[in-house]
N, CA, C and O atoms as CSV, one atom per row, in Angstrom:
chain,resi,resn,atom,element,x,y,z
A,1,MET,N,N,13.105,3.397,25.571
A,1,MET,CA,C,12.168,2.351,25.089
A,1,MET,C,C,12.042,1.414,25.974
A,1,MET,O,O,12.924,0.823,26.597
A,2,MET,N,N,10.450,1.248,26.024
A,2,MET,CA,C,9.859,-0.146,26.517
A,2,MET,C,C,11.027,-1.398,25.810
A,2,MET,O,O,11.587,-1.107,24.753
A,3,PRO,N,N,11.240,-2.404,26.307
A,3,PRO,CA,C,11.460,-3.781,25.577
A,3,PRO,C,C,10.388,-4.664,24.752
A,3,PRO,O,O,10.712,-5.501,23.910
A,4,LEU,N,N,9.203,-4.382,25.082
A,4,LEU,CA,C,8.293,-5.306,24.972
A,4,LEU,C,C,7.019,-4.496,23.983
A,4,LEU,O,O,5.856,-4.899,23.964
A,5,ARG,N,N,7.616,-3.059,23.041
A,5,ARG,CA,C,7.024,-2.234,22.248
A,5,ARG,C,C,6.854,-2.183,20.701
A,5,ARG,O,O,6.472,-1.111,20.232
A,6,HIS,N,N,7.027,-2.927,20.097
A,6,HIS,CA,C,6.428,-3.830,18.934
A,6,HIS,C,C,5.303,-4.484,19.725
A,6,HIS,O,O,4.178,-4.021,19.538
A,7,LEU,N,N,5.420,-5.331,20.444
A,7,LEU,CA,C,4.634,-6.273,20.947
A,7,LEU,C,C,2.797,-5.109,20.831
A,7,LEU,O,O,1.898,-4.892,20.020
A,8,LEU,N,N,3.226,-4.691,22.334
A,8,LEU,CA,C,2.126,-3.262,22.210
A,8,LEU,C,C,1.946,-2.621,20.733
A,8,LEU,O,O,0.937,-1.938,20.908
A,9,LYS,N,N,2.277,-2.460,19.561
A,9,LYS,CA,C,1.577,-1.592,18.563
A,9,LYS,C,C,1.277,-2.332,17.677
A,9,LYS,O,O,0.617,-1.820,16.773
A,10,ASN,N,N,1.635,-3.861,17.552
A,10,ASN,CA,C,1.026,-4.625,17.171
A,10,ASN,C,C,-0.275,-4.968,18.054
A,10,ASN,O,O,-1.282,-5.371,17.471
A,11,LYS,N,N,-0.273,-4.883,18.824
A,11,LYS,CA,C,-1.655,-5.339,19.441
A,11,LYS,C,C,-2.859,-4.131,19.307
A,11,LYS,O,O,-4.080,-4.145,19.144
A,12,LEU,N,N,-1.535,-2.802,19.513
A,12,LEU,CA,C,-2.802,-1.377,18.886
A,12,LEU,C,C,-3.225,-1.634,17.403
A,12,LEU,O,O,-4.431,-1.654,17.157
A,13,LEU,N,N,-2.271,-1.844,16.341
A,13,LEU,CA,C,-3.202,-1.968,15.475
A,13,LEU,C,C,-4.109,-3.049,14.599
A,13,LEU,O,O,-4.715,-2.938,13.533
A,14,LEU,N,N,-3.873,-4.478,15.817
A,14,LEU,CA,C,-5.320,-5.349,15.535
A,14,LEU,C,C,-6.400,-4.252,15.801
A,14,LEU,O,O,-7.164,-3.752,14.975
A,15,GLN,N,N,-6.297,-3.996,17.105
A,15,GLN,CA,C,-7.557,-3.447,17.473
A,15,GLN,C,C,-8.355,-2.086,16.295
A,15,GLN,O,O,-9.486,-2.018,15.814
A,16,LYS,N,N,-7.181,-1.196,16.182
A,16,LYS,CA,C,-7.656,-0.092,14.713
A,16,LYS,C,C,-8.352,-1.022,13.782
A,16,LYS,O,O,-9.537,-1.325,13.643
A,17,HIS,N,N,-7.509,-1.299,13.324
A,17,HIS,CA,C,-7.805,-2.240,11.973
A,17,HIS,C,C,-8.454,-3.423,12.291
A,17,HIS,O,O,-9.143,-3.856,11.367
A,18,TYR,N,N,-8.452,-3.899,13.027
A,18,TYR,CA,C,-9.506,-5.586,12.478
A,18,TYR,C,C,-10.481,-5.794,13.828
A,18,TYR,O,O,-10.966,-6.835,14.273
A,19,ASN,N,N,-10.573,-4.574,14.256
A,19,ASN,CA,C,-11.407,-4.362,15.542
A,19,ASN,C,C,-11.627,-5.412,16.791
A,19,ASN,O,O,-12.525,-5.606,17.610
A,20,VAL,N,N,-10.694,-5.828,16.589
A,20,VAL,CA,C,-10.223,-7.253,17.917
A,20,VAL,C,C,-10.281,-6.173,19.061
A,20,VAL,O,O,-9.926,-4.998,19.151
A,21,ILE,N,N,-11.036,-7.315,20.107
A,21,ILE,CA,C,-10.547,-5.989,21.462
A,21,ILE,C,C,-9.198,-7.132,21.876
A,21,ILE,O,O,-8.715,-8.158,21.396
A,22,GLU,N,N,-8.969,-6.253,23.038
A,22,GLU,CA,C,-7.777,-6.565,24.261
A,22,GLU,C,C,-7.648,-7.900,24.307
A,22,GLU,O,O,-6.983,-8.714,23.667
A,23,PRO,N,N,-8.877,-8.000,25.722
A,23,PRO,CA,C,-8.788,-8.753,25.874
A,23,PRO,C,C,-9.168,-10.372,25.137
A,23,PRO,O,O,-9.175,-11.302,25.943
A,24,ALA,N,N,-9.367,-10.594,24.184
A,24,ALA,CA,C,-9.463,-11.536,22.688
A,24,ALA,C,C,-7.680,-11.906,22.449
A,24,ALA,O,O,-7.258,-13.026,22.158
A,25,ILE,N,N,-7.014,-10.950,22.607
A,25,ILE,CA,C,-5.964,-11.086,21.674
A,25,ILE,C,C,-4.754,-11.286,23.113
A,25,ILE,O,O,-3.674,-11.784,22.797
A,26,ASP,N,N,-4.925,-10.961,24.404
A,26,ASP,CA,C,-4.482,-11.434,25.213
A,26,ASP,C,C,-5.166,-12.661,25.950
A,26,ASP,O,O,-4.847,-12.835,27.126
A,27,LEU,N,N,-6.062,-13.514,25.377
A,27,LEU,CA,C,-6.026,-14.694,25.601
A,27,LEU,C,C,-5.163,-15.887,24.579
A,27,LEU,O,O,-4.449,-16.818,24.952
A,28,TRP,N,N,-5.589,-15.399,22.962
A,28,TRP,CA,C,-4.496,-16.230,22.527
A,28,TRP,C,C,-2.854,-16.574,22.732
A,28,TRP,O,O,-2.128,-15.879,23.443
A,29,PRO,N,N,-2.548,-17.366,22.238
A,29,PRO,CA,C,-1.624,-17.796,23.021
A,29,PRO,C,C,0.083,-16.923,22.306
A,29,PRO,O,O,-0.127,-16.294,21.269
A,30,PHE,N,N,1.052,-16.908,22.633
A,30,PHE,CA,C,1.666,-15.879,21.983
A,30,PHE,C,C,1.928,-17.109,19.993
A,30,PHE,O,O,1.985,-16.755,18.816
A,31,TRP,N,N,1.977,-18.020,20.452
A,31,TRP,CA,C,2.745,-18.240,18.500
A,31,TRP,C,C,1.137,-17.935,17.944
A,31,TRP,O,O,1.096,-17.536,16.780
A,32,MET,N,N,0.021,-18.056,18.534
A,32,MET,CA,C,-1.302,-17.662,16.809
A,32,MET,C,C,-0.779,-15.901,17.522
A,32,MET,O,O,-1.868,-15.429,17.847
A,33,PHE,N,N,-0.302,-15.435,17.673
A,33,PHE,CA,C,-0.638,-14.018,17.651
A,33,PHE,C,C,0.211,-13.460,17.170
A,33,PHE,O,O,0.050,-12.242,17.103
A,34,GLU,N,N,1.686,-14.109,16.528
A,34,GLU,CA,C,3.044,-14.249,15.953
A,34,GLU,C,C,2.581,-13.924,14.897
A,34,GLU,O,O,2.700,-12.854,14.300
A,35,GLU,N,N,1.387,-15.914,14.301
A,35,GLU,CA,C,1.033,-15.893,13.108
A,35,GLU,C,C,-0.035,-15.069,12.577
A,35,GLU,O,O,-0.078,-14.854,11.366
A,36,ASN,N,N,-1.047,-14.507,13.502
A,36,ASN,CA,C,-1.779,-13.714,13.208
A,36,ASN,C,C,-0.950,-12.363,12.478
A,36,ASN,O,O,-0.891,-11.936,11.325
A,37,ILE,N,N,-0.407,-11.980,13.667
A,37,ILE,CA,C,0.699,-11.051,13.000
A,37,ILE,C,C,1.716,-10.805,11.498
A,37,ILE,O,O,2.181,-9.759,11.044
A,38,ASP,N,N,1.844,-12.620,10.848
A,38,ASP,CA,C,2.877,-12.599,9.938
A,38,ASP,C,C,1.389,-12.521,8.679
A,38,ASP,O,O,1.435,-12.026,7.553
A,39,ILE,N,N,0.180,-13.183,9.357
A,39,ILE,CA,C,-0.576,-12.999,8.017
A,39,ILE,C,C,-1.217,-11.533,7.825
A,39,ILE,O,O,-1.755,-11.287,6.746
A,40,ILE,N,N,-1.189,-10.799,8.580
A,40,ILE,CA,C,-2.074,-9.314,8.505
A,40,ILE,C,C,-0.648,-8.808,7.583
A,40,ILE,O,O,-0.526,-8.304,6.467
A,41,ASN,N,N,0.003,-9.078,8.289
A,41,ASN,CA,C,1.755,-8.392,7.597
A,41,ASN,C,C,2.295,-8.936,5.419
A,41,ASN,O,O,3.074,-8.350,4.666
A,42,GLU,N,N,1.486,-10.133,5.179
A,42,GLU,CA,C,1.525,-10.524,3.762
A,42,GLU,C,C,0.432,-9.771,3.351
A,42,GLU,O,O,0.594,-8.797,2.615
A,43,ILE,N,N,-1.043,-10.237,3.883
A,43,ILE,CA,C,-2.183,-9.267,3.301
A,43,ILE,C,C,-2.058,-8.344,2.888
A,43,ILE,O,O,-2.677,-7.992,1.883
A,44,THR,N,N,-0.786,-7.234,3.816
A,44,THR,CA,C,-1.035,-5.555,3.893
A,44,THR,C,C,0.046,-5.456,2.832
A,44,THR,O,O,-0.132,-4.479,2.104
A,45,GLU,N,N,0.964,-6.080,2.573
A,45,GLU,CA,C,1.744,-6.284,1.529
A,45,GLU,C,C,1.336,-6.507,0.398
A,45,GLU,O,O,1.300,-5.629,-0.464
A,46,GLU,N,N,0.897,-7.922,0.174
A,46,GLU,CA,C,-0.658,-8.073,-0.925
A,46,GLU,C,C,-1.268,-6.970,-2.222
A,46,GLU,O,O,-1.134,-6.773,-3.430
A,47,GLU,N,N,-2.193,-6.316,-0.735
A,47,GLU,CA,C,-2.676,-4.714,-1.206
A,47,GLU,C,C,-2.118,-3.660,-1.203
A,47,GLU,O,O,-2.781,-2.684,-1.552
A,48,ASP,N,N,-0.834,-3.491,-0.847
A,48,ASP,CA,C,0.112,-2.475,-1.190
A,48,ASP,C,C,0.358,-2.779,-3.166
A,48,ASP,O,O,0.271,-1.953,-4.074
A,49,LYS,N,N,0.696,-4.382,-3.237
A,49,LYS,CA,C,0.851,-4.826,-4.292
A,49,LYS,C,C,0.156,-4.356,-5.480
A,49,LYS,O,O,0.522,-3.589,-6.370
A,50,GLN,N,N,-1.147,-5.117,-5.255
A,50,GLN,CA,C,-2.304,-4.454,-5.692
A,50,GLN,C,C,-2.311,-2.991,-5.822
A,50,GLN,O,O,-2.173,-2.607,-6.983
A,51,ARG,N,N,-2.444,-2.020,-4.874
A,51,ARG,CA,C,-2.705,-1.303,-5.512
A,51,ARG,C,C,-1.842,-0.592,-5.752
A,51,ARG,O,O,-2.247,0.546,-5.518
A,52,LYS,N,N,-0.393,-0.565,-6.252
A,52,LYS,CA,C,0.464,0.516,-7.165
A,52,LYS,C,C,0.331,-0.372,-8.340
A,52,LYS,O,O,0.322,0.091,-9.481
A,53,LYS,N,N,0.246,-1.421,-8.135
A,53,LYS,CA,C,-0.273,-1.908,-9.852
A,53,LYS,C,C,-1.376,-1.553,-10.402
A,53,LYS,O,O,-1.622,-2.168,-11.439
A,54,GLU,N,N,-2.262,-0.650,-10.033
A,54,GLU,CA,C,-3.361,0.070,-10.263
A,54,GLU,C,C,-3.115,1.260,-10.147
A,54,GLU,O,O,-3.929,1.801,-10.896
A,55,GLU,N,N,-2.481,2.058,-9.664
A,55,GLU,CA,C,-1.428,3.396,-9.959
A,55,GLU,C,C,-0.897,2.868,-11.519
A,55,GLU,O,O,-1.202,3.191,-12.667
A,56,GLU,N,N,-0.351,2.310,-11.178
A,56,GLU,CA,C,0.562,2.361,-12.142
A,56,GLU,C,C,-0.058,2.096,-13.975
A,56,GLU,O,O,0.544,2.445,-14.990
A,57,LYS,N,N,-1.510,1.331,-13.890
A,57,LYS,CA,C,-2.359,1.038,-14.565
A,57,LYS,C,C,-3.088,2.732,-14.687
A,57,LYS,O,O,-2.577,3.226,-15.692
A,58,GLN,N,N,-3.229,2.880,-14.593
A,58,GLN,CA,C,-3.879,5.232,-14.232
A,58,GLN,C,C,-3.692,5.090,-14.063
A,58,GLN,O,O,-3.991,4.171,-13.301
A,59,GLN,N,N,-1.576,5.981,-14.409
A,59,GLN,CA,C,-0.837,7.027,-14.620
A,59,GLN,C,C,-0.418,6.315,-16.247
A,59,GLN,O,O,-0.518,7.128,-17.166
A,60,SER,N,N,-0.001,4.988,-16.617
A,60,SER,CA,C,0.106,4.846,-18.523
A,60,SER,C,C,-1.262,5.557,-18.351
A,60,SER,O,O,-1.382,6.782,-18.374
A,61,SER,N,N,-2.237,4.719,-18.184
A,61,SER,CA,C,-3.828,4.725,-19.308
A,61,SER,C,C,-3.960,6.787,-19.154
A,61,SER,O,O,-4.702,7.250,-20.020
A,62,THR,N,N,-3.594,7.410,-18.594
A,62,THR,CA,C,-3.547,8.672,-18.013
A,62,THR,C,C,-2.541,9.968,-19.236
A,62,THR,O,O,-1.403,10.391,-19.034
A,63,PRO,N,N,-3.432,10.295,-20.392
A,63,PRO,CA,C,-2.489,11.465,-21.073
A,63,PRO,C,C,-1.931,12.312,-20.057
A,63,PRO,O,O,-2.282,12.276,-18.878
A,64,ASN,N,N,-0.853,13.250,-20.644
A,64,ASN,CA,C,-0.104,14.094,-20.391
A,64,ASN,C,C,-0.990,15.571,-20.498
A,64,ASN,O,O,-1.428,16.145,-21.494
A,65,PHE,N,N,-1.038,15.817,-19.509
A,65,PHE,CA,C,-1.050,17.277,-19.520
A,65,PHE,C,C,-0.405,18.087,-19.785
A,65,PHE,O,O,-0.786,19.158,-20.257
A,66,ASN,N,N,0.611,17.806,-19.571
A,66,ASN,CA,C,1.529,18.917,-19.536
A,66,ASN,C,C,1.941,19.583,-20.981
A,66,ASN,O,O,2.330,19.057,-22.023
A,67,PRO,N,N,1.602,21.501,-20.482
A,67,PRO,CA,C,1.099,22.173,-22.216
A,67,PRO,C,C,3.020,22.498,-23.526
A,67,PRO,O,O,3.213,22.778,-24.710
A,68,GLY,N,N,4.021,22.184,-22.153
A,68,GLY,CA,C,5.315,21.558,-23.076
A,68,GLY,C,C,5.472,20.450,-24.082
A,68,GLY,O,O,5.964,20.477,-25.210
A,69,SER,N,N,4.889,19.390,-23.340
A,69,SER,CA,C,4.433,18.219,-24.176
A,69,SER,C,C,3.619,18.304,-25.007
A,69,SER,O,O,4.076,17.774,-26.020
A,70,TYR,N,N,2.843,18.600,-25.139
A,70,TYR,CA,C,1.782,19.301,-25.835
A,70,TYR,C,C,2.705,20.348,-27.572
A,70,TYR,O,O,2.373,20.190,-28.747
A,71,MET,N,N,3.376,20.918,-27.248
A,71,MET,CA,C,4.258,21.828,-27.577
A,71,MET,C,C,5.564,20.826,-28.765
A,71,MET,O,O,5.834,21.076,-29.940
A,72,ARG,N,N,6.014,19.924,-28.039
A,72,ARG,CA,C,7.427,19.139,-28.453
A,72,ARG,C,C,6.344,17.970,-29.386
A,72,ARG,O,O,6.892,17.563,-30.410
A,73,ASP,N,N,5.083,17.480,-29.169
A,73,ASP,CA,C,4.841,16.588,-29.665
A,73,ASP,C,C,4.093,16.970,-31.674
A,73,ASP,O,O,3.949,16.491,-32.799
A,74,MET,N,N,3.901,18.036,-30.903
A,74,MET,CA,C,3.024,18.632,-32.697
A,74,MET,C,C,4.320,18.912,-33.126
A,74,MET,O,O,4.364,18.443,-34.264
A,75,ASN,N,N,4.965,19.209,-32.970
A,75,ASN,CA,C,6.337,19.506,-34.054
A,75,ASN,C,C,7.357,18.423,-33.926
A,75,ASN,O,O,8.330,18.551,-34.669
A,76,ASN,N,N,7.340,17.610,-33.309
A,76,ASN,CA,C,7.170,16.155,-34.501
A,76,ASN,C,C,6.104,15.824,-34.812
A,76,ASN,O,O,6.127,14.790,-35.479
A,77,MET,N,N,5.095,16.243,-34.634
A,77,MET,CA,C,4.738,15.792,-35.868
A,77,MET,C,C,4.279,17.081,-37.172
A,77,MET,O,O,3.555,16.973,-38.161
A,78,SER,N,N,4.939,18.076,-36.715
A,78,SER,CA,C,4.475,19.382,-37.596
A,78,SER,C,C,5.947,18.017,-39.071
A,78,SER,O,O,5.671,17.521,-40.163
A,79,ASN,N,N,6.720,17.984,-38.600
A,79,ASN,CA,C,8.256,17.228,-39.125
A,79,ASN,C,C,7.984,16.513,-40.110
A,79,ASN,O,O,8.578,16.649,-41.179
A,80,LYS,N,N,7.031,15.619,-39.917
A,80,LYS,CA,C,6.745,13.342,-40.422
A,80,LYS,C,C,5.671,14.423,-41.492
A,80,LYS,O,O,4.890,13.663,-42.064
A,81,PHE,N,N,5.449,15.645,-41.847
A,81,PHE,CA,C,4.733,16.361,-42.619
A,81,PHE,C,C,5.643,17.022,-43.968
A,81,PHE,O,O,5.024,17.341,-44.983
A,82,LYS,N,N,7.032,17.184,-43.898
A,82,LYS,CA,C,7.447,18.346,-44.878
A,82,LYS,C,C,8.489,17.196,-45.641
A,82,LYS,O,O,9.178,17.531,-46.604
């Protein structure tokens, strides 16, 4: 395994997701490269948290389409009327 593999991986991810060209990255001082990676990681974490919140909200607002749950609900409702 390459000792600087994580640096290469970060460079490739910057190129792929943020359209930063390699010669521009090579001109950055190392501290700037690290800072950009940290900021991108923070942005990604925030986006993931927001996406998870939206998924949970959507799941809670979506009715359960399980037929077994309909029968249980009907039995519970019929017990209330007796």
